[in-house]
mmCIF file of the N, C-alpha and C atoms, coordinates in Angstrom:
data_MODEL
# 
_entry.id   MODEL 
# 
loop_
_atom_site.group_PDB 
_atom_site.id 
_atom_site.type_symbol 
_atom_site.label_atom_id 
_atom_site.label_alt_id 
_atom_site.label_comp_id 
_atom_site.label_asym_id 
_atom_site.label_entity_id 
_atom_site.label_seq_id 
_atom_site.pdbx_PDB_ins_code 
_atom_site.Cartn_x 
_atom_site.Cartn_y 
_atom_site.Cartn_z 
_atom_site.occupancy 
_atom_site.B_iso_or_equiv 
_atom_site.pdbx_formal_charge 
_atom_site.auth_seq_id 
_atom_site.auth_comp_id 
_atom_site.auth_asym_id 
_atom_site.auth_atom_id 
_atom_site.pdbx_PDB_model_num 
ATOM 1   N N  . MET A 1 1  ? -17.757 -24.169 -3.800  1.00 0.00 ? 1  MET A N  1 
ATOM 2   C CA . MET A 1 1  ? -18.580 -25.417 -3.772  1.00 0.00 ? 1  MET A CA 1 
ATOM 3   C C  . MET A 1 1  ? -19.032 -25.791 -4.917  1.00 0.00 ? 1  MET A C  1 
ATOM 4   N N  . ASN A 1 2  ? -18.540 -27.156 -5.183  1.00 0.00 ? 2  ASN A N  1 
ATOM 5   C CA . ASN A 1 2  ? -19.132 -27.844 -6.430  1.00 0.00 ? 2  ASN A CA 1 
ATOM 6   C C  . ASN A 1 2  ? -18.591 -26.932 -7.747  1.00 0.00 ? 2  ASN A C  1 
ATOM 7   N N  . SER A 1 3  ? -17.627 -26.209 -7.527  1.00 0.00 ? 3  SER A N  1 
ATOM 8   C CA . SER A 1 3  ? -17.089 -25.519 -8.703  1.00 0.00 ? 3  SER A CA 1 
ATOM 9   C C  . SER A 1 3  ? -16.063 -26.498 -9.449  1.00 0.00 ? 3  SER A C  1 
ATOM 10  N N  . VAL A 1 4  ? -15.927 -26.084 -10.814 1.00 0.00 ? 4  VAL A N  1 
ATOM 11  C CA . VAL A 1 4  ? -15.028 -26.844 -11.575 1.00 0.00 ? 4  VAL A CA 1 
ATOM 12  C C  . VAL A 1 4  ? -14.074 -25.952 -12.396 1.00 0.00 ? 4  VAL A C  1 
ATOM 13  N N  . VAL A 1 5  ? -12.751 -26.161 -12.223 1.00 0.00 ? 5  VAL A N  1 
ATOM 14  C CA . VAL A 1 5  ? -11.854 -25.604 -12.934 1.00 0.00 ? 5  VAL A CA 1 
ATOM 15  C C  . VAL A 1 5  ? -11.322 -26.449 -14.056 1.00 0.00 ? 5  VAL A C  1 
ATOM 16  N N  . GLY A 1 6  ? -11.361 -26.266 -15.431 1.00 0.00 ? 6  GLY A N  1 
ATOM 17  C CA . GLY A 1 6  ? -10.931 -27.180 -16.253 1.00 0.00 ? 6  GLY A CA 1 
ATOM 18  C C  . GLY A 1 6  ? -9.512  -27.370 -16.437 1.00 0.00 ? 6  GLY A C  1 
ATOM 19  N N  . ARG A 1 7  ? -9.126  -28.564 -17.046 1.00 0.00 ? 7  ARG A N  1 
ATOM 20  C CA . ARG A 1 7  ? -7.670  -28.807 -17.033 1.00 0.00 ? 7  ARG A CA 1 
ATOM 21  C C  . ARG A 1 7  ? -6.983  -27.572 -17.997 1.00 0.00 ? 7  ARG A C  1 
ATOM 22  N N  . GLY A 1 8  ? -5.849  -27.217 -17.495 1.00 0.00 ? 8  GLY A N  1 
ATOM 23  C CA . GLY A 1 8  ? -5.070  -26.233 -18.258 1.00 0.00 ? 8  GLY A CA 1 
ATOM 24  C C  . GLY A 1 8  ? -5.518  -24.808 -18.078 1.00 0.00 ? 8  GLY A C  1 
ATOM 25  N N  . ALA A 1 9  ? -6.699  -24.651 -17.347 1.00 0.00 ? 9  ALA A N  1 
ATOM 26  C CA . ALA A 1 9  ? -7.198  -23.417 -17.118 1.00 0.00 ? 9  ALA A CA 1 
ATOM 27  C C  . ALA A 1 9  ? -6.135  -22.434 -16.363 1.00 0.00 ? 9  ALA A C  1 
ATOM 28  N N  . VAL A 1 10 ? -5.963  -21.154 -16.681 1.00 0.00 ? 10 VAL A N  1 
ATOM 29  C CA . VAL A 1 10 ? -5.022  -20.407 -15.911 1.00 0.00 ? 10 VAL A CA 1 
ATOM 30  C C  . VAL A 1 10 ? -5.996  -19.152 -15.257 1.00 0.00 ? 10 VAL A C  1 
ATOM 31  N N  . MET A 1 11 ? -5.848  -19.111 -14.036 1.00 0.00 ? 11 MET A N  1 
ATOM 32  C CA . MET A 1 11 ? -6.629  -18.184 -13.051 1.00 0.00 ? 11 MET A CA 1 
ATOM 33  C C  . MET A 1 11 ? -5.588  -17.147 -12.661 1.00 0.00 ? 11 MET A C  1 
ATOM 34  N N  . GLY A 1 12 ? -5.937  -15.864 -12.832 1.00 0.00 ? 12 GLY A N  1 
ATOM 35  C CA . GLY A 1 12 ? -5.161  -14.708 -12.431 1.00 0.00 ? 12 GLY A CA 1 
ATOM 36  C C  . GLY A 1 12 ? -5.338  -14.525 -10.847 1.00 0.00 ? 12 GLY A C  1 
ATOM 37  N N  . ARG A 1 13 ? -4.675  -13.441 -10.259 1.00 0.00 ? 13 ARG A N  1 
ATOM 38  C CA . ARG A 1 13 ? -4.660  -13.457 -8.882  1.00 0.00 ? 13 ARG A CA 1 
ATOM 39  C C  . ARG A 1 13 ? -5.965  -12.768 -8.467  1.00 0.00 ? 13 ARG A C  1 
ATOM 40  N N  . TYR A 1 14 ? -6.479  -13.161 -7.259  1.00 0.00 ? 14 TYR A N  1 
ATOM 41  C CA . TYR A 1 14 ? -7.670  -12.675 -6.769  1.00 0.00 ? 14 TYR A CA 1 
ATOM 42  C C  . TYR A 1 14 ? -8.977  -13.206 -7.503  1.00 0.00 ? 14 TYR A C  1 
ATOM 43  N N  . CYS A 1 15 ? -8.834  -14.319 -8.449  1.00 0.00 ? 15 CYS A N  1 
ATOM 44  C CA . CYS A 1 15 ? -9.981  -14.772 -9.049  1.00 0.00 ? 15 CYS A CA 1 
ATOM 45  C C  . CYS A 1 15 ? -10.849 -15.363 -8.057  1.00 0.00 ? 15 CYS A C  1 
ATOM 46  N N  . LYS A 1 16 ? -12.394 -15.267 -8.518  1.00 0.00 ? 16 LYS A N  1 
ATOM 47  C CA . LYS A 1 16 ? -13.281 -16.112 -7.946  1.00 0.00 ? 16 LYS A CA 1 
ATOM 48  C C  . LYS A 1 16 ? -14.210 -16.876 -8.792  1.00 0.00 ? 16 LYS A C  1 
ATOM 49  N N  . VAL A 1 17 ? -14.555 -18.056 -8.375  1.00 0.00 ? 17 VAL A N  1 
ATOM 50  C CA . VAL A 1 17 ? -15.630 -18.900 -9.216  1.00 0.00 ? 17 VAL A CA 1 
ATOM 51  C C  . VAL A 1 17 ? -16.701 -19.118 -8.283  1.00 0.00 ? 17 VAL A C  1 
ATOM 52  N N  . ALA A 1 18 ? -17.864 -18.814 -8.646  1.00 0.00 ? 18 ALA A N  1 
ATOM 53  C CA . ALA A 1 18 ? -19.051 -18.791 -7.834  1.00 0.00 ? 18 ALA A CA 1 
ATOM 54  C C  . ALA A 1 18 ? -19.416 -20.527 -7.649  1.00 0.00 ? 18 ALA A C  1 
ATOM 55  N N  . ALA A 1 19 ? -20.168 -20.880 -6.566  1.00 0.00 ? 19 ALA A N  1 
ATOM 56  C CA . ALA A 1 19 ? -20.630 -22.011 -6.271  1.00 0.00 ? 19 ALA A CA 1 
ATOM 57  C C  . ALA A 1 19 ? -21.445 -22.637 -7.620  1.00 0.00 ? 19 ALA A C  1 
ATOM 58  N N  . LEU A 1 20 ? -21.130 -23.820 -7.924  1.00 0.00 ? 20 LEU A N  1 
ATOM 59  C CA . LEU A 1 20 ? -21.901 -24.593 -8.915  1.00 0.00 ? 20 LEU A CA 1 
ATOM 60  C C  . LEU A 1 20 ? -21.395 -23.979 -10.427 1.00 0.00 ? 20 LEU A C  1 
ATOM 61  N N  . ASP A 1 21 ? -20.375 -23.027 -10.550 1.00 0.00 ? 21 ASP A N  1 
ATOM 62  C CA . ASP A 1 21 ? -20.022 -22.706 -11.644 1.00 0.00 ? 21 ASP A CA 1 
ATOM 63  C C  . ASP A 1 21 ? -18.855 -23.079 -12.296 1.00 0.00 ? 21 ASP A C  1 
ATOM 64  N N  . SER A 1 22 ? -18.143 -22.743 -13.426 1.00 0.00 ? 22 SER A N  1 
ATOM 65  C CA . SER A 1 22 ? -17.079 -23.540 -13.908 1.00 0.00 ? 22 SER A CA 1 
ATOM 66  C C  . SER A 1 22 ? -16.268 -22.728 -14.835 1.00 0.00 ? 22 SER A C  1 
ATOM 67  N N  . VAL A 1 23 ? -15.023 -23.065 -15.008 1.00 0.00 ? 23 VAL A N  1 
ATOM 68  C CA . VAL A 1 23 ? -14.025 -22.295 -15.831 1.00 0.00 ? 23 VAL A CA 1 
ATOM 69  C C  . VAL A 1 23 ? -13.572 -23.394 -16.910 1.00 0.00 ? 23 VAL A C  1 
ATOM 70  N N  . GLY A 1 24 ? -13.698 -23.124 -18.064 1.00 0.00 ? 24 GLY A N  1 
ATOM 71  C CA . GLY A 1 24 ? -13.472 -24.315 -18.975 1.00 0.00 ? 24 GLY A CA 1 
ATOM 72  C C  . GLY A 1 24 ? -11.952 -24.675 -19.324 1.00 0.00 ? 24 GLY A C  1 
ATOM 73  N N  . SER A 1 25 ? -11.790 -25.787 -19.719 1.00 0.00 ? 25 SER A N  1 
ATOM 74  C CA . SER A 1 25 ? -10.345 -26.137 -20.020 1.00 0.00 ? 25 SER A CA 1 
ATOM 75  C C  . SER A 1 25 ? -9.589  -25.230 -20.931 1.00 0.00 ? 25 SER A C  1 
ATOM 76  N N  . GLY A 1 26 ? -8.438  -24.904 -20.637 1.00 0.00 ? 26 GLY A N  1 
ATOM 77  C CA . GLY A 1 26 ? -7.645  -23.851 -21.237 1.00 0.00 ? 26 GLY A CA 1 
ATOM 78  C C  . GLY A 1 26 ? -8.026  -22.457 -21.206 1.00 0.00 ? 26 GLY A C  1 
ATOM 79  N N  . GLU A 1 27 ? -9.097  -22.017 -20.435 1.00 0.00 ? 27 GLU A N  1 
ATOM 80  C CA . GLU A 1 27 ? -9.665  -20.833 -20.364 1.00 0.00 ? 27 GLU A CA 1 
ATOM 81  C C  . GLU A 1 27 ? -8.538  -20.000 -19.541 1.00 0.00 ? 27 GLU A C  1 
ATOM 82  N N  . VAL A 1 28 ? -8.544  -18.544 -19.815 1.00 0.00 ? 28 VAL A N  1 
ATOM 83  C CA . VAL A 1 28 ? -7.570  -17.824 -19.246 1.00 0.00 ? 28 VAL A CA 1 
ATOM 84  C C  . VAL A 1 28 ? -8.367  -16.769 -18.491 1.00 0.00 ? 28 VAL A C  1 
ATOM 85  N N  . LEU A 1 29 ? -8.237  -16.566 -17.204 1.00 0.00 ? 29 LEU A N  1 
ATOM 86  C CA . LEU A 1 29 ? -8.952  -15.669 -16.497 1.00 0.00 ? 29 LEU A CA 1 
ATOM 87  C C  . LEU A 1 29 ? -7.864  -14.354 -15.962 1.00 0.00 ? 29 LEU A C  1 
ATOM 88  N N  . GLU A 1 30 ? -8.332  -13.200 -16.208 1.00 0.00 ? 30 GLU A N  1 
ATOM 89  C CA . GLU A 1 30 ? -7.432  -12.051 -15.862 1.00 0.00 ? 30 GLU A CA 1 
ATOM 90  C C  . GLU A 1 30 ? -7.546  -11.854 -14.340 1.00 0.00 ? 30 GLU A C  1 
ATOM 91  N N  . ASP A 1 31 ? -6.628  -11.199 -13.888 1.00 0.00 ? 31 ASP A N  1 
ATOM 92  C CA . ASP A 1 31 ? -6.634  -10.892 -12.448 1.00 0.00 ? 31 ASP A CA 1 
ATOM 93  C C  . ASP A 1 31 ? -7.950  -10.153 -11.952 1.00 0.00 ? 31 ASP A C  1 
ATOM 94  N N  . PHE A 1 32 ? -8.391  -10.648 -10.813 1.00 0.00 ? 32 PHE A N  1 
ATOM 95  C CA . PHE A 1 32 ? -9.517  -9.917  -10.052 1.00 0.00 ? 32 PHE A CA 1 
ATOM 96  C C  . PHE A 1 32 ? -10.722 -10.364 -10.955 1.00 0.00 ? 32 PHE A C  1 
ATOM 97  N N  . ALA A 1 33 ? -10.854 -11.478 -11.693 1.00 0.00 ? 33 ALA A N  1 
ATOM 98  C CA . ALA A 1 33 ? -12.121 -12.009 -12.622 1.00 0.00 ? 33 ALA A CA 1 
ATOM 99  C C  . ALA A 1 33 ? -12.977 -12.601 -11.486 1.00 0.00 ? 33 ALA A C  1 
ATOM 100 N N  . VAL A 1 34 ? -14.311 -12.477 -11.762 1.00 0.00 ? 34 VAL A N  1 
ATOM 101 C CA . VAL A 1 34 ? -15.275 -13.260 -10.970 1.00 0.00 ? 34 VAL A CA 1 
ATOM 102 C C  . VAL A 1 34 ? -16.191 -13.956 -11.857 1.00 0.00 ? 34 VAL A C  1 
ATOM 103 N N  . VAL A 1 35 ? -16.287 -15.236 -11.807 1.00 0.00 ? 35 VAL A N  1 
ATOM 104 C CA . VAL A 1 35 ? -17.179 -16.099 -12.746 1.00 0.00 ? 35 VAL A CA 1 
ATOM 105 C C  . VAL A 1 35 ? -18.366 -16.412 -11.877 1.00 0.00 ? 35 VAL A C  1 
ATOM 106 N N  . PHE A 1 36 ? -19.569 -16.113 -12.458 1.00 0.00 ? 36 PHE A N  1 
ATOM 107 C CA . PHE A 1 36 ? -20.823 -16.462 -11.869 1.00 0.00 ? 36 PHE A CA 1 
ATOM 108 C C  . PHE A 1 36 ? -21.910 -16.583 -12.713 1.00 0.00 ? 36 PHE A C  1 
ATOM 109 N N  . GLY A 1 37 ? -22.947 -17.238 -12.303 1.00 0.00 ? 37 GLY A N  1 
ATOM 110 C CA . GLY A 1 37 ? -24.301 -17.535 -12.997 1.00 0.00 ? 37 GLY A CA 1 
ATOM 111 C C  . GLY A 1 37 ? -23.961 -17.917 -14.526 1.00 0.00 ? 37 GLY A C  1 
ATOM 112 N N  . ASP A 1 38 ? -23.921 -19.120 -14.569 1.00 0.00 ? 38 ASP A N  1 
ATOM 113 C CA . ASP A 1 38 ? -23.671 -19.777 -16.100 1.00 0.00 ? 38 ASP A CA 1 
ATOM 114 C C  . ASP A 1 38 ? -22.681 -19.165 -16.803 1.00 0.00 ? 38 ASP A C  1 
ATOM 115 N N  . GLY A 1 39 ? -21.513 -18.815 -16.149 1.00 0.00 ? 39 GLY A N  1 
ATOM 116 C CA . GLY A 1 39 ? -20.371 -18.506 -16.908 1.00 0.00 ? 39 GLY A CA 1 
ATOM 117 C C  . GLY A 1 39 ? -20.065 -17.199 -17.207 1.00 0.00 ? 39 GLY A C  1 
ATOM 118 N N  . GLN A 1 40 ? -20.965 -16.293 -16.750 1.00 0.00 ? 40 GLN A N  1 
ATOM 119 C CA . GLN A 1 40 ? -20.790 -14.723 -16.805 1.00 0.00 ? 40 GLN A CA 1 
ATOM 120 C C  . GLN A 1 40 ? -19.611 -14.432 -16.060 1.00 0.00 ? 40 GLN A C  1 
ATOM 121 N N  . MET A 1 41 ? -18.970 -13.440 -16.535 1.00 0.00 ? 41 MET A N  1 
ATOM 122 C CA . MET A 1 41 ? -17.679 -12.942 -15.921 1.00 0.00 ? 41 MET A CA 1 
ATOM 123 C C  . MET A 1 41 ? -17.707 -11.474 -15.825 1.00 0.00 ? 41 MET A C  1 
ATOM 124 N N  . ARG A 1 42 ? -17.151 -10.918 -14.752 1.00 0.00 ? 42 ARG A N  1 
ATOM 125 C CA . ARG A 1 42 ? -16.898 -9.528  -14.443 1.00 0.00 ? 42 ARG A CA 1 
ATOM 126 C C  . ARG A 1 42 ? -15.468 -9.156  -13.827 1.00 0.00 ? 42 ARG A C  1 
ATOM 127 N N  . VAL A 1 43 ? -15.082 -8.164  -13.679 1.00 0.00 ? 43 VAL A N  1 
ATOM 128 C CA . VAL A 1 43 ? -13.953 -7.788  -13.085 1.00 0.00 ? 43 VAL A CA 1 
ATOM 129 C C  . VAL A 1 43 ? -14.230 -7.118  -11.698 1.00 0.00 ? 43 VAL A C  1 
ATOM 130 N N  . ASP A 1 44 ? -13.664 -7.528  -10.630 1.00 0.00 ? 44 ASP A N  1 
ATOM 131 C CA . ASP A 1 44 ? -13.993 -6.891  -9.223  1.00 0.00 ? 44 ASP A CA 1 
ATOM 132 C C  . ASP A 1 44 ? -13.121 -5.449  -9.205  1.00 0.00 ? 44 ASP A C  1 
ATOM 133 N N  . LYS A 1 45 ? -13.739 -4.583  -9.553  1.00 0.00 ? 45 LYS A N  1 
ATOM 134 C CA . LYS A 1 45 ? -12.898 -3.457  -9.550  1.00 0.00 ? 45 LYS A CA 1 
ATOM 135 C C  . LYS A 1 45 ? -12.619 -2.818  -8.094  1.00 0.00 ? 45 LYS A C  1 
ATOM 136 N N  . THR A 1 46 ? -13.473 -3.052  -7.349  1.00 0.00 ? 46 THR A N  1 
ATOM 137 C CA . THR A 1 46 ? -13.202 -2.561  -6.020  1.00 0.00 ? 46 THR A CA 1 
ATOM 138 C C  . THR A 1 46 ? -11.799 -3.198  -5.266  1.00 0.00 ? 46 THR A C  1 
ATOM 139 N N  . THR A 1 47 ? -11.833 -4.481  -5.395  1.00 0.00 ? 47 THR A N  1 
ATOM 140 C CA . THR A 1 47 ? -10.735 -5.176  -4.920  1.00 0.00 ? 47 THR A CA 1 
ATOM 141 C C  . THR A 1 47 ? -9.377  -4.700  -5.898  1.00 0.00 ? 47 THR A C  1 
ATOM 142 N N  . ASN A 1 48 ? -9.648  -4.505  -7.052  1.00 0.00 ? 48 ASN A N  1 
ATOM 143 C CA . ASN A 1 48 ? -8.480  -4.293  -8.010  1.00 0.00 ? 48 ASN A CA 1 
ATOM 144 C C  . ASN A 1 48 ? -7.873  -2.869  -7.670  1.00 0.00 ? 48 ASN A C  1 
ATOM 145 N N  . GLU A 1 49 ? -8.785  -1.954  -7.350  1.00 0.00 ? 49 GLU A N  1 
ATOM 146 C CA . GLU A 1 49 ? -8.529  -0.649  -7.347  1.00 0.00 ? 49 GLU A CA 1 
ATOM 147 C C  . GLU A 1 49 ? -7.888  -0.221  -5.584  1.00 0.00 ? 49 GLU A C  1 
ATOM 148 N N  . HIS A 1 50 ? -8.318  -1.047  -4.788  1.00 0.00 ? 50 HIS A N  1 
ATOM 149 C CA . HIS A 1 50 ? -8.098  -0.520  -3.425  1.00 0.00 ? 50 HIS A CA 1 
ATOM 150 C C  . HIS A 1 50 ? -7.355  -1.586  -2.637  1.00 0.00 ? 50 HIS A C  1 
ATOM 151 N N  . ALA A 1 51 ? -5.994  -1.198  -2.469  1.00 0.00 ? 51 ALA A N  1 
ATOM 152 C CA . ALA A 1 51 ? -5.317  -2.137  -1.721  1.00 0.00 ? 51 ALA A CA 1 
ATOM 153 C C  . ALA A 1 51 ? -5.696  -2.517  -0.290  1.00 0.00 ? 51 ALA A C  1 
ATOM 154 N N  . GLU A 1 52 ? -6.293  -1.386  0.497   1.00 0.00 ? 52 GLU A N  1 
ATOM 155 C CA . GLU A 1 52 ? -6.860  -1.737  1.722   1.00 0.00 ? 52 GLU A CA 1 
ATOM 156 C C  . GLU A 1 52 ? -7.900  -2.713  1.804   1.00 0.00 ? 52 GLU A C  1 
ATOM 157 N N  . VAL A 1 53 ? -8.748  -2.815  0.624   1.00 0.00 ? 53 VAL A N  1 
ATOM 158 C CA . VAL A 1 53 ? -9.902  -3.898  0.511   1.00 0.00 ? 53 VAL A CA 1 
ATOM 159 C C  . VAL A 1 53 ? -9.169  -5.217  0.433   1.00 0.00 ? 53 VAL A C  1 
ATOM 160 N N  . ARG A 1 54 ? -8.186  -5.297  -0.309  1.00 0.00 ? 54 ARG A N  1 
ATOM 161 C CA . ARG A 1 54 ? -7.357  -6.588  -0.448  1.00 0.00 ? 54 ARG A CA 1 
ATOM 162 C C  . ARG A 1 54 ? -6.813  -7.098  0.828   1.00 0.00 ? 54 ARG A C  1 
ATOM 163 N N  . GLU A 1 55 ? -6.185  -6.227  1.684   1.00 0.00 ? 55 GLU A N  1 
ATOM 164 C CA . GLU A 1 55 ? -5.679  -6.447  2.872   1.00 0.00 ? 55 GLU A CA 1 
ATOM 165 C C  . GLU A 1 55 ? -6.613  -6.624  3.879   1.00 0.00 ? 55 GLU A C  1 
ATOM 166 N N  . ALA A 1 56 ? -7.736  -6.252  3.801   1.00 0.00 ? 56 ALA A N  1 
ATOM 167 C CA . ALA A 1 56 ? -9.048  -6.538  4.835   1.00 0.00 ? 56 ALA A CA 1 
ATOM 168 C C  . ALA A 1 56 ? -9.482  -7.979  4.360   1.00 0.00 ? 56 ALA A C  1 
ATOM 169 N N  . ARG A 1 57 ? -9.480  -8.457  3.325   1.00 0.00 ? 57 ARG A N  1 
ATOM 170 C CA . ARG A 1 57 ? -9.978  -9.654  2.850   1.00 0.00 ? 57 ARG A CA 1 
ATOM 171 C C  . ARG A 1 57 ? -8.855  -10.717 3.238   1.00 0.00 ? 57 ARG A C  1 
ATOM 172 N N  . LYS A 1 58 ? -7.725  -10.392 3.176   1.00 0.00 ? 58 LYS A N  1 
ATOM 173 C CA . LYS A 1 58 ? -6.592  -11.269 3.526   1.00 0.00 ? 58 LYS A CA 1 
ATOM 174 C C  . LYS A 1 58 ? -6.745  -11.598 5.054   1.00 0.00 ? 58 LYS A C  1 
ATOM 175 N N  . VAL A 1 59 ? -6.824  -10.430 5.721   1.00 0.00 ? 59 VAL A N  1 
ATOM 176 C CA . VAL A 1 59 ? -6.808  -10.707 7.210   1.00 0.00 ? 59 VAL A CA 1 
ATOM 177 C C  . VAL A 1 59 ? -8.129  -11.422 7.532   1.00 0.00 ? 59 VAL A C  1 
ATOM 178 N N  . GLY A 1 60 ? -9.222  -11.365 6.926   1.00 0.00 ? 60 GLY A N  1 
ATOM 179 C CA . GLY A 1 60 ? -10.466 -12.116 7.264   1.00 0.00 ? 60 GLY A CA 1 
ATOM 180 C C  . GLY A 1 60 ? -10.214 -13.616 6.778   1.00 0.00 ? 60 GLY A C  1 
ATOM 181 N N  . GLN A 1 61 ? -9.670  -13.786 5.785   1.00 0.00 ? 61 GLN A N  1 
ATOM 182 C CA . GLN A 1 61 ? -9.239  -15.354 5.321   1.00 0.00 ? 61 GLN A CA 1 
ATOM 183 C C  . GLN A 1 61 ? -8.303  -16.030 6.288   1.00 0.00 ? 61 GLN A C  1 
ATOM 184 N N  . GLN A 1 62 ? -7.232  -15.237 6.728   1.00 0.00 ? 62 GLN A N  1 
ATOM 185 C CA . GLN A 1 62 ? -6.324  -15.631 7.677   1.00 0.00 ? 62 GLN A CA 1 
ATOM 186 C C  . GLN A 1 62 ? -6.995  -16.116 9.300   1.00 0.00 ? 62 GLN A C  1 
ATOM 187 N N  . LYS A 1 63 ? -8.008  -15.407 9.422   1.00 0.00 ? 63 LYS A N  1 
ATOM 188 C CA . LYS A 1 63 ? -8.609  -15.578 10.699  1.00 0.00 ? 63 LYS A CA 1 
ATOM 189 C C  . LYS A 1 63 ? -9.595  -16.836 10.538  1.00 0.00 ? 63 LYS A C  1 
ATOM 190 N N  . ALA A 1 64 ? -10.143 -16.808 9.450   1.00 0.00 ? 64 ALA A N  1 
ATOM 191 C CA . ALA A 1 64 ? -11.122 -18.046 9.092   1.00 0.00 ? 64 ALA A CA 1 
ATOM 192 C C  . ALA A 1 64 ? -10.181 -19.454 8.905   1.00 0.00 ? 64 ALA A C  1 
ATOM 193 N N  . VAL A 1 65 ? -9.050  -19.294 8.469   1.00 0.00 ? 65 VAL A N  1 
ATOM 194 C CA . VAL A 1 65 ? -8.253  -20.495 8.666   1.00 0.00 ? 65 VAL A CA 1 
ATOM 195 C C  . VAL A 1 65 ? -7.740  -20.876 10.114  1.00 0.00 ? 65 VAL A C  1 
ATOM 196 N N  . GLU A 1 66 ? -7.441  -19.800 10.733  1.00 0.00 ? 66 GLU A N  1 
ATOM 197 C CA . GLU A 1 66 ? -7.060  -20.100 12.173  1.00 0.00 ? 66 GLU A CA 1 
ATOM 198 C C  . GLU A 1 66 ? -8.190  -20.702 13.006  1.00 0.00 ? 66 GLU A C  1 
ATOM 199 N N  . LEU A 1 67 ? -9.385  -20.161 12.843  1.00 0.00 ? 67 LEU A N  1 
ATOM 200 C CA . LEU A 1 67 ? -10.621 -20.689 13.384  1.00 0.00 ? 67 LEU A CA 1 
ATOM 201 C C  . LEU A 1 67 ? -10.873 -22.067 13.087  1.00 0.00 ? 67 LEU A C  1 
ATOM 202 N N  . MET A 1 68 ? -10.748 -22.396 11.804  1.00 0.00 ? 68 MET A N  1 
ATOM 203 C CA . MET A 1 68 ? -11.017 -23.940 11.330  1.00 0.00 ? 68 MET A CA 1 
ATOM 204 C C  . MET A 1 68 ? -9.967  -24.639 11.891  1.00 0.00 ? 68 MET A C  1 
ATOM 205 N N  . ALA A 1 69 ? -8.567  -24.376 11.968  1.00 0.00 ? 69 ALA A N  1 
ATOM 206 C CA . ALA A 1 69 ? -7.650  -25.159 12.515  1.00 0.00 ? 69 ALA A CA 1 
ATOM 207 C C  . ALA A 1 69 ? -7.810  -25.744 13.936  1.00 0.00 ? 69 ALA A C  1 
ATOM 208 N N  . ARG A 1 70 ? -8.528  -24.405 14.769  1.00 0.00 ? 70 ARG A N  1 
ATOM 209 C CA . ARG A 1 70 ? -8.895  -24.814 16.162  1.00 0.00 ? 70 ARG A CA 1 
ATOM 210 C C  . ARG A 1 70 ? -10.130 -25.700 16.308  1.00 0.00 ? 70 ARG A C  1 
ATOM 211 N N  . MET A 1 71 ? -10.934 -25.615 15.141  1.00 0.00 ? 71 MET A N  1 
ATOM 212 C CA . MET A 1 71 ? -12.247 -26.298 15.433  1.00 0.00 ? 71 MET A CA 1 
ATOM 213 C C  . MET A 1 71 ? -12.221 -27.829 14.874  1.00 0.00 ? 71 MET A C  1 
ATOM 214 N N  . ILE A 1 72 ? -11.319 -28.045 13.943  1.00 0.00 ? 72 ILE A N  1 
ATOM 215 C CA . ILE A 1 72 ? -11.247 -29.381 13.310  1.00 0.00 ? 72 ILE A CA 1 
ATOM 216 C C  . ILE A 1 72 ? -10.209 -30.044 14.112  1.00 0.00 ? 72 ILE A C  1 
ATOM 217 N N  . PRO A 1 73 ? -10.751 -31.299 14.731  1.00 0.00 ? 73 PRO A N  1 
ATOM 218 C CA . PRO A 1 73 ? -9.766  -32.074 15.491  1.00 0.00 ? 73 PRO A CA 1 
ATOM 219 C C  . PRO A 1 73 ? -8.510  -32.660 14.678  1.00 0.00 ? 73 PRO A C  1 
ATOM 220 N N  . ASN A 1 74 ? -7.419  -32.770 15.208  1.00 0.00 ? 74 ASN A N  1 
ATOM 221 C CA . ASN A 1 74 ? -6.246  -33.301 14.658  1.00 0.00 ? 74 ASN A CA 1 
ATOM 222 C C  . ASN A 1 74 ? -6.170  -34.649 15.290  1.00 0.00 ? 74 ASN A C  1 
ATOM 223 N N  . GLY A 1 75 ? -6.464  -35.529 14.271  1.00 0.00 ? 75 GLY A N  1 
ATOM 224 C CA . GLY A 1 75 ? -6.431  -37.031 14.765  1.00 0.00 ? 75 GLY A CA 1 
ATOM 225 C C  . GLY A 1 75 ? -5.185  -37.761 14.625  1.00 0.00 ? 75 GLY A C  1 
ATOM 226 N N  . SER A 1 76 ? -4.008  -36.810 14.527  1.00 0.00 ? 76 SER A N  1 
ATOM 227 C CA . SER A 1 76 ? -2.764  -37.649 14.276  1.00 0.00 ? 76 SER A CA 1 
ATOM 228 C C  . SER A 1 76 ? -2.218  -38.431 15.426  1.00 0.00 ? 76 SER A C  1 
ATOM 229 N N  . ALA A 1 77 ? -2.811  -38.058 16.696  1.00 0.00 ? 77 ALA A N  1 
ATOM 230 C CA . ALA A 1 77 ? -2.350  -38.615 17.973  1.00 0.00 ? 77 ALA A CA 1 
ATOM 231 C C  . ALA A 1 77 ? -2.766  -40.165 17.961  1.00 0.00 ? 77 ALA A C  1 
ATOM 232 N N  . LYS A 1 78 ? -3.949  -40.540 17.426  1.00 0.00 ? 78 LYS A N  1 
ATOM 233 C CA . LYS A 1 78 ? -4.338  -41.798 17.451  1.00 0.00 ? 78 LYS A CA 1 
ATOM 234 C C  . LYS A 1 78 ? -3.392  -42.562 16.699  1.00 0.00 ? 78 LYS A C  1 
ATOM 235 N N  . TRP A 1 79 ? -2.595  -42.091 15.732  1.00 0.00 ? 79 TRP A N  1 
ATOM 236 C CA . TRP A 1 79 ? -1.777  -43.071 14.666  1.00 0.00 ? 79 TRP A CA 1 
ATOM 237 C C  . TRP A 1 79 ? -0.275  -43.059 15.370  1.00 0.00 ? 79 TRP A C  1 
ATOM 238 N N  . MET A 1 80 ? -0.016  -42.305 16.468  1.00 0.00 ? 80 MET A N  1 
ATOM 239 C CA . MET A 1 80 ? 1.258   -42.376 17.059  1.00 0.00 ? 80 MET A CA 1 
ATOM 240 C C  . MET A 1 80 ? 1.334   -43.414 18.232  1.00 0.00 ? 80 MET A C  1 
ATOM 241 N N  . GLY A 1 81 ? 2.409   -44.049 18.426  1.00 0.00 ? 81 GLY A N  1 
ATOM 242 C CA . GLY A 1 81 ? 2.912   -44.933 19.359  1.00 0.00 ? 81 GLY A CA 1 
ATOM 243 C C  . GLY A 1 81 ? 1.997   -45.468 20.206  1.00 0.00 ? 81 GLY A C  1 
# 
């Protein structure tokens, strides 16, 4: 939310940028990097080292997307014939 990723920045797999934080132009983040609080950065070792945690988070994200798809009305019908 209100995060900024600069032009040409490269983000590794499973990276996160906290709300109101930013990644500078051309900056490169390694896999599992977490950017928080005025540009501080750490590596999420739990997610990095445990495949079951990655899978659980993936399932949670899939469920959230499915829920939002059901909750947000599809207005395409009003544009059809």
